[in-house]
ZAZAKOL-674545 format. One line per 3 residues: number of its first residue (from 1); their letters; for each residue z, x, y of C-alpha. Coordinates in steps of 0.5 Angstrom, whole numbers, plus 500, padded with zeros to 3 digits. Example, Ala and Ser with C-alpha at 12.3 -4.5 7.8 and 13.67 -1.06 7.14 Angstrom:
! ZAZAKOL-674545
1) as) 516 525 491 | 514 527 498
This chain:
! ZAZAKOL-674545
1) mne) 487 506 506 | 486 509 512 | 485 517 511
4) lar) 488 518 518 | 494 514 515 | 494 518 509
7) rya) 495 525 513 | 500 522 517 | 504 520 511
10) eal) 503 526 507 | 506 530 513 | 512 526 514
13) ydl) 513 526 507 | 513 534 507 | 518 534 512
16) spd) 523 528 509 | 521 525 503 | 527 519 505
19) eet) 522 513 504 | 528 508 504 | 530 510 511
22) lra) 523 510 513 | 521 503 510 | 528 500 514
25) taq) 526 503 521 | 519 501 520 | 521 494 518
28) aim) 526 493 523 | 520 495 529 | 515 491 526
31) ada) 520 485 525 | 521 484 532 | 514 481 534
34) alw) 515 482 542 | 517 490 540 | 511 491 535
37) esl) 506 488 540 | 508 492 546 | 508 499 541
40) rsp) 501 497 539 | 498 495 546 | 493 499 549
43) avq) 496 496 556 | 503 499 555 | 503 506 557
46) awe) 505 512 552 | 511 514 556 | 513 507 556
49) keh) 513 506 549 | 517 513 548 | 522 510 553
52) ild) 522 503 548 | 523 507 542 | 528 512 545
55) rlp) 533 506 546 | 532 503 539 | 539 502 536
58) vld) 535 502 529 | 533 510 530 | 540 512 532
61) ghg) 541 518 528 | 534 519 526 | 531 524 530
64) lll) 526 526 526 | 523 519 525 | 524 518 532
67) rfy) 520 524 534 | 515 521 529 | 514 514 532
70) rll) 514 517 539 | 508 522 536 | 504 515 534
73) aqk) 506 512 540 | 503 518 544 | 497 518 540
76) grm) 496 510 540 | 496 510 533 | 502 505 532
79) all) 498 500 529 | 497 505 523 | 504 504 521
82) pdi) 503 499 515 | 498 504 512 | 503 510 513
85) lea) 508 506 509 | 503 505 504 | 501 512 503
88) fhd) 508 514 504 | 510 510 498 | 504 513 494
91) kal) 506 520 495 | 513 518 493 | 511 515 487
94) aqr) 506 521 485 | 512 526 486 | 515 522 480
97) gav) 509 522 476 | 508 515 477 | 502 511 480
100) rcr) 502 504 483 | 497 499 480 | 495 492 483
103) ltc) 495 487 478 | 491 481 480 | 492 475 475
106) vrv) 492 467 475 | 500 467 472 | 505 473 472
109) pes) 505 476 465 | 512 476 462 | 516 483 462
112) aeq) 513 484 454 | 506 484 456 | 507 488 463
115) ekl) 511 493 458 | 505 494 453 | 500 494 459
118) kka) 504 499 463 | 505 504 456 | 497 503 455
121) lcr) 496 505 463 | 501 511 462 | 497 514 456
124) lhh) 490 513 459 | 492 516 466 | 497 521 464
127) kkd) 502 518 468 | 510 517 467 | 510 511 470
130) vvf) 506 505 473 | 509 501 478 | 505 494 478
133) eir) 504 490 485 | 502 483 482 | 498 478 486
136) ldp) 496 471 484 | 489 469 484 | 487 462 481
139) sll) 480 464 482 | 480 469 476 | 480 463 472
142) ggf) 484 467 466 | 485 474 465 | 487 479 470
145) tle) 484 485 474 | 487 492 475 | 486 497 480
148) leg) 489 504 479 | 487 511 482 | 480 508 485
151) vty) 479 505 478 | 478 497 477 | 479 494 470
154) dks) 476 487 470 | 479 483 464 | 478 476 468
157) vrg) 474 470 466 | 471 470 472 | 468 477 471
160) ala) 466 476 464 | 462 470 467 | 459 474 472
163) glt) 457 479 467 | 454 474 462 | 450 471 468
166) rql) 447 478 470 | 445 479 462 | 442 472 462
169) eer) 438 474 469 | 436 481 466 | 433 478 460
172) rma) 430 472 464 | 426 478 468 | 424 482 462
């Protein structure tokens, strides 16, 4: 994740930890392809972007968020918005004692398996909760990988085969 996006997210969170409103307004802005393109385009002047933002109905009554989006437009950093949303979510989770975990697997684990894994990860990482972001990847062949707080756990068949290949090559070279 972009460090600059993380800093913007932390500053905004300190001012207003309302993730629901941020996500709703950001998704409304990014959902309109023409609007999103114009707000990210270097060909559109910053003052024009601010004028566009001032007229958006989705920002009515959200003065703080309007000022935040105007700041991103002035600095030419509107393209960071998806990363800012992600970093903001991570900050909100951290405030609750939770953490996001990317679980990549061949099939979605049943809820009992997810709960067992969640309890083990909470104990291991000293967290109150783990929120899974599940991605499917058939190339793993079986098993799963976990990415949590910069640590990757590879319990996949593909990972095991790669490890076995390395061991065989090391023995062959010795």
